C-alpha positions in Angstrom: -161.3 99.7 130.1 -163.1 97.0 132.1 -163.9 93.3 131.2 -166.2 91.3 133.5 -165.7 93.8 136.3 -161.9 93.7 136.0 -159.8 96.7 134.9 -157.6 95.9 131.9 -154.8 98.3 131.1 -155.0 99.6 127.6 -151.8 99.1 125.6 -150.2 102.3 124.3 -150.4 102.8 120.6 -146.7 103.3 119.5 -146.8 102.4 115.8 -145.1 105.6 114.8 -142.4 105.1 117.4 -141.7 101.6 115.9 -141.8 103.0 112.4 -139.2 105.6 113.2 -137.1 103.4 115.5 -137.8 105.8 118.4 -136.8 104.4 121.7 -139.2 105.6 124.4 -137.0 106.4 127.5 -137.5 104.7 130.8 -135.4 106.7 133.3 -136.6 108.5 136.5 -136.2 112.0 137.7 -134.3 110.7 140.7 -131.7 109.1 138.5 -131.1 112.4 136.6 -131.0 114.5 139.8 -128.5 112.2 141.4 -126.2 112.7 138.4 -126.0 116.5 139.1 -123.8 117.9 141.8 -125.9 119.3 144.7 -124.5 122.8 144.5 -126.0 123.3 141.0 -129.4 123.5 142.7 -128.4 126.3 145.1 -129.9 129.8 144.5 -127.8 132.8 145.4 -129.8 136.0 145.7 -126.8 138.3 145.6 -125.3 136.5 142.5 -128.7 136.7 140.8 -128.9 140.4 141.3 -125.5 140.9 139.7 -127.0 139.7 136.5 -129.9 142.1 136.8 -127.4 145.0 137.3 -125.2 143.7 134.5 -128.1 143.8 132.0 -129.6 147.1 133.2 -126.2 148.8 133.0 -125.7 147.7 129.5 -129.2 148.7 128.4 -128.7 152.1 130.0 -125.3 152.6 128.3 -126.8 151.6 124.9 -129.7 154.0 125.3 -127.3 156.8 126.4 -125.1 156.2 123.4 -128.1 156.1 121.1 -129.0 159.7 122.1 -126.0 160.9 120.1 -127.0 159.1 116.9 -129.3 161.8 115.5 -126.6 164.4 116.2 -124.4 162.8 113.5 -124.5 164.8 110.3 -124.2 161.8 108.0 -127.5 160.2 107.1 -125.8 157.0 106.0 -124.1 156.6 109.4 -127.4 157.2 111.2 -129.1 154.6 109.0 -126.4 152.1 110.0 -126.2 152.9 113.7 -130.0 152.8 114.6 -130.4 149.2 113.4 -127.2 148.3 115.3 -128.7 149.8 118.4 -132.0 148.0 117.9 -130.3 144.7 117.5 -128.0 145.1 120.5 -130.8 146.4 122.8 -133.0 143.5 121.7 -130.3 141.0 122.5 -129.6 142.4 126.0 -133.3 143.0 126.7 -134.0 139.3 126.0 -131.6 138.6 128.8 -133.7 140.7 131.1 -136.7 138.7 130.0 -134.9 135.5 130.8 -134.1 136.7 134.3 -137.8 137.6 134.8 -138.7 134.1 133.5 -136.3 132.7 136.1 -138.0 134.6 138.8 -141.3 132.9 137.7 -139.7 129.6 138.3 -138.5 130.7 141.8 -134.9 130.1 140.6 -133.7 133.7 141.2 -133.7 133.5 145.0 -134.7 131.2 147.9 -137.2 133.9 148.8 -140.6 133.8 147.1 -141.2 137.5 147.8 -137.9 138.5 146.1 -138.6 136.2 143.2 -142.1 137.6 142.5 -141.1 141.2 143.2 -138.1 141.2 140.8 -140.1 139.2 138.2 -143.0 141.5 138.4 -140.8 144.6 137.8 -138.7 143.0 135.0 -141.5 141.5 133.1 -143.8 144.5 133.4 -141.0 146.6 131.9 -141.2 144.3 128.9 -145.1 144.4 128.8 -145.3 140.8 130.1 -148.1 140.0 132.6 -145.8 138.4 135.1 -148.1 136.2 137.2 -150.4 135.4 134.4 -147.5 134.1 132.3 -145.8 132.5 135.3 -148.9 130.3 135.9 -149.4 129.3 132.3 -145.7 128.7 131.8 -145.7 126.4 134.9 -148.4 124.4 133.3 -146.2 124.1 130.2 -143.3 122.8 132.2 -145.6 120.3 134.0 -146.8 118.9 130.7 -144.1 119.5 128.1 -144.6 117.4 125.0 -148.1 116.3 126.0 -150.6 116.6 123.2 -153.6 117.6 125.3 -152.0 119.3 128.3 -149.0 121.3 127.1 -149.6 125.0 126.8 -147.7 126.3 123.8 -146.5 125.4 120.3 -148.9 122.5 120.2 -148.9 120.5 117.0 -152.0 120.9 114.8 -153.7 117.5 114.1 -154.5 116.1 110.7 -158.2 116.6 111.2 -157.9 120.2 112.2 -156.2 120.9 108.8 -159.1 119.2 107.1 -157.0 116.4 105.7 -158.5 113.0 105.2 -157.7 110.1 107.5 -154.3 108.6 106.9 -155.6 105.4 105.3 -157.7 107.5 102.9 -155.1 110.2 102.2 -153.7 109.9 98.6 -150.7 112.0 99.8 -150.2 109.8 102.9 -147.6 111.2 105.3 -146.8 114.0 102.9 -145.6 116.2 101.6 -149.1 117.6 101.1 -149.8 120.2 98.4 -151.8 122.1 101.1 -148.6 123.2 102.6 -146.8 124.2 99.4 -145.5 127.7 99.8 -143.3 130.0 97.8 -140.2 131.3 99.6 -141.9 134.7 99.9 -145.0 133.0 101.4 -142.9 131.2 103.9 -141.0 134.4 104.9 -144.3 136.2 105.3 -145.6 133.5 107.6 -142.4 133.8 109.7 -142.7 137.6 109.8 -146.3 137.3 111.2 -145.2 134.8 113.8 -142.2 136.8 114.9 -143.9 140.2 115.0 -147.4 139.3 116.2 -146.9 135.8 117.7 -146.0 136.7 121.2 -148.7 139.4 121.7 -151.3 137.1 120.2 -150.3 134.3 122.5 -150.7 136.7 125.5 -154.0 138.1 124.3 -155.7 135.2 122.6 -153.6 132.1 123.5 -152.7 131.6 119.8 -150.5 128.5 119.3 -151.6 127.4 122.8 -154.0 124.8 124.2 -157.5 124.9 122.7 -159.5 126.3 125.6 -163.2 127.3 125.4 -164.1 131.0 125.2 -161.6 133.8 125.4 -158.4 132.2 126.7 -156.1 135.1 127.5 -153.4 136.0 129.9 -155.5 139.1 130.7 -158.7 137.2 131.4 -158.8 135.9 135.0 -162.0 134.0 134.3 -160.6 131.8 131.4 -159.8 128.1 131.7 -156.1 128.8 132.0 -156.6 130.0 135.6 -158.2 128.8 138.8 -160.5 131.0 140.9 -157.7 131.5 143.5 -155.5 133.0 140.9 -157.8 135.9 140.0 -155.8 138.6 141.8 -152.5 137.3 140.4 -153.9 137.9 136.9 -155.3 141.3 137.8 -152.0 142.3 139.4 -150.2 141.3 136.3 -152.6 143.3 134.1 -152.1 146.2 136.4 -148.3 146.0 136.0 -148.6 146.0 132.2 -151.1 148.8 132.3 -148.8 150.9 134.5 -145.9 150.4 132.0 -148.1 151.4 129.1 -149.0 154.6 131.0 -145.3 155.3 131.5 -144.6 154.8 127.8 -147.5 157.1 126.8 -146.2 159.8 129.2 -142.7 159.5 127.8 -144.1 159.6 124.3 -145.9 162.8 125.0 -142.8 164.3 126.6 -140.1 163.2 124.1 -142.2 162.4 121.0 -143.7 159.3 119.6 -140.8 158.8 117.1 -138.3 158.9 119.9 -140.2 156.2 121.8 -140.5 154.0 118.8 -136.8 154.2 118.2 -135.7 153.8 121.8 -138.3 151.3 123.1 -140.8 149.9 120.6 -138.4 148.5 118.1 -136.1 147.0 120.7 -139.3 145.5 122.3 -140.2 143.9 119.0 -136.6 142.5 118.8 -137.1 140.9 122.3 -140.3 139.4 121.0 -138.5 138.0 118.0 -135.9 136.3 120.1 -138.4 135.0 122.5 -140.6 133.4 119.8 -137.6 132.0 117.8 -136.0 130.5 120.9 -139.2 128.9 122.2 -140.3 127.6 118.8 -137.0 125.8 118.1 -136.8 124.4 121.7 -140.0 122.5 121.2 -140.4 122.0 117.4 -138.2 119.5 115.7 -138.9 117.1 112.7 -137.3 114.2 114.5 -138.9 114.5 117.9 -142.4 113.2 118.8 -145.2 114.4 121.1 -146.8 112.0 123.5 -150.3 111.3 124.5 -151.5 110.0 127.9 -150.7 106.4 127.3 -146.9 107.1 127.0 -146.3 110.6 128.5 -144.7 111.2 131.9 -142.9 114.3 133.2 -139.3 113.1 132.5 -140.2 111.8 129.0 -141.7 115.1 128.2 -138.7 117.1 129.5 -136.4 115.0 127.4 -138.2 116.2 124.2 -136.7 119.6 124.7 -133.9 120.6 122.3 -130.6 122.3 123.3 -129.2 124.7 120.6 -126.3 127.0 120.6 -126.8 130.5 119.2 -123.1 131.3 119.4 -121.0 132.5 122.4 -122.2 136.1 122.3 -125.9 135.4 122.1 -125.6 132.5 124.6 -123.9 134.8 127.0 -126.4 137.7 126.8 -129.4 135.3 126.8 -128.0 133.7 130.0 -127.8 130.3 128.2 -131.5 129.8 128.0 -131.1 128.0 124.6 -128.0 125.8 125.1 -129.1 124.5 128.5 -132.8 124.3 128.1 -132.9 120.5 128.6 -131.5 121.0 132.1 -134.0 123.8 132.7 -137.0 121.6 131.8 -135.9 118.8 134.2 -135.1 121.2 137.1 -136.7 124.6 136.5 -135.7 126.0 139.9 -132.0 125.6 139.0 -130.4 129.0 138.5 -129.1 129.7 135.0 -125.5 130.2 136.2 -125.4 126.5 137.2 -127.1 125.2 134.1 -124.0 124.7 131.9 -122.3 122.5 134.5 -125.6 120.6 135.1 -126.0 120.1 131.3 -122.6 118.4 131.2 -123.8 115.8 133.7 -127.3 115.5 132.2 -125.7 114.6 128.8 -124.1 111.6 130.4 -127.2 110.6 132.4 -129.5 110.8 129.4 -127.1 109.3 126.8 -128.9 109.0 123.5 -132.0 110.6 124.9 -130.2 114.0 125.3 -131.3 116.2 122.4 -128.9 118.7 120.9 -129.1 120.0 117.4 -126.0 121.8 115.9 -127.9 122.8 112.8 -127.3 126.6 112.1 -130.3 128.5 113.4 -131.6 129.9 110.1 -131.5 126.4 108.5 -133.1 124.8 111.6 -135.9 127.4 111.4 -136.5 126.7 107.7 -136.5 122.9 108.3 -138.9 123.0 111.2 -141.2 125.5 109.5 -141.4 123.4 106.3 -141.5 119.9 107.9 -143.4 120.3 111.2 -147.0 120.8 109.9 -149.3 118.3 111.6 -149.5 115.1 113.6 -152.0 112.3 113.5 -155.2 112.3 115.5 -154.5 108.9 116.9 -151.5 107.2 118.6 -149.7 107.7 121.8 -146.5 108.7 120.1 -146.9 111.1 117.1 -144.3 112.7 114.9 -144.6 115.8 112.8 -145.5 115.4 109.1 -145.8 117.7 106.2 
């Protein structure tokens, strides 16, 4: 704002931070980077490819073993083995998704050509439009925790829910009767998010930033993309279309039921893990979002939550969940250095390092029930219900 021709800096509105005793961090990226050994930032193309081969080998072995399931005479055994196959294939397939995601961050290799070639193949196999997603995901990383510039899992504001202003709301900060749900209603909402959430985000930017018109990862003319990115979006759409063509051909050759059992259900399992992991990384009752008066890159990155899913899932998911804070500070860091980097980041961030040991099902329930809306005003806003 200006007064008598002079610019006066507007003071940030941090009432909610004061109410919650939230200490806004004041560190620099340089300080965090200097706390991490330099070798953690080195990308090794050969080592990265070993993870691709590791995952593809296990996926191939699981698919081969699954070809014997329907030859087993016992229906009870078949009913047990198919879900086990789907779960296992979904877990390993999520690891493939993570490596493709790493390619999008140019963390797979020092070579941009290798990164984009491998990422295009891996993500197209999982029906992900590689470049389209890479571009929007980069915008998410550049504005994590920002109320008007972040790209995904943005909090809904009080006014968008049709709630009265805070000072006129008889239910105040909540809980609000509007959000009262039966357990079955809550589970149904989760089912919709986990089954349809990822495709709807790709097709219609559901849960993403509120752009005008048809904001979609398949629409090169939408506000997510710049004119120069047109062919990246078209190439990504072509990759997904080619994979759909392959799946249709295989369905006609081996039968639709076979394709559903071997590909479609594991694909839905990958989507489940992707949505669950992303949701819990960026949705927490005790963490705020920032607006322009307070936000900067490092403050936004520090709003990311590390969570462990147990040794087996952490391993096959390439530690995308338990080292996600490190990933948000330095997204070109390979995943195989992230555990070591996290050890140093914990020390550098101190109380600002976010780790939640709550068991995943309980954490999901808590975030779902408590993270409903934020206020329309304020530079530091917390979830309310």
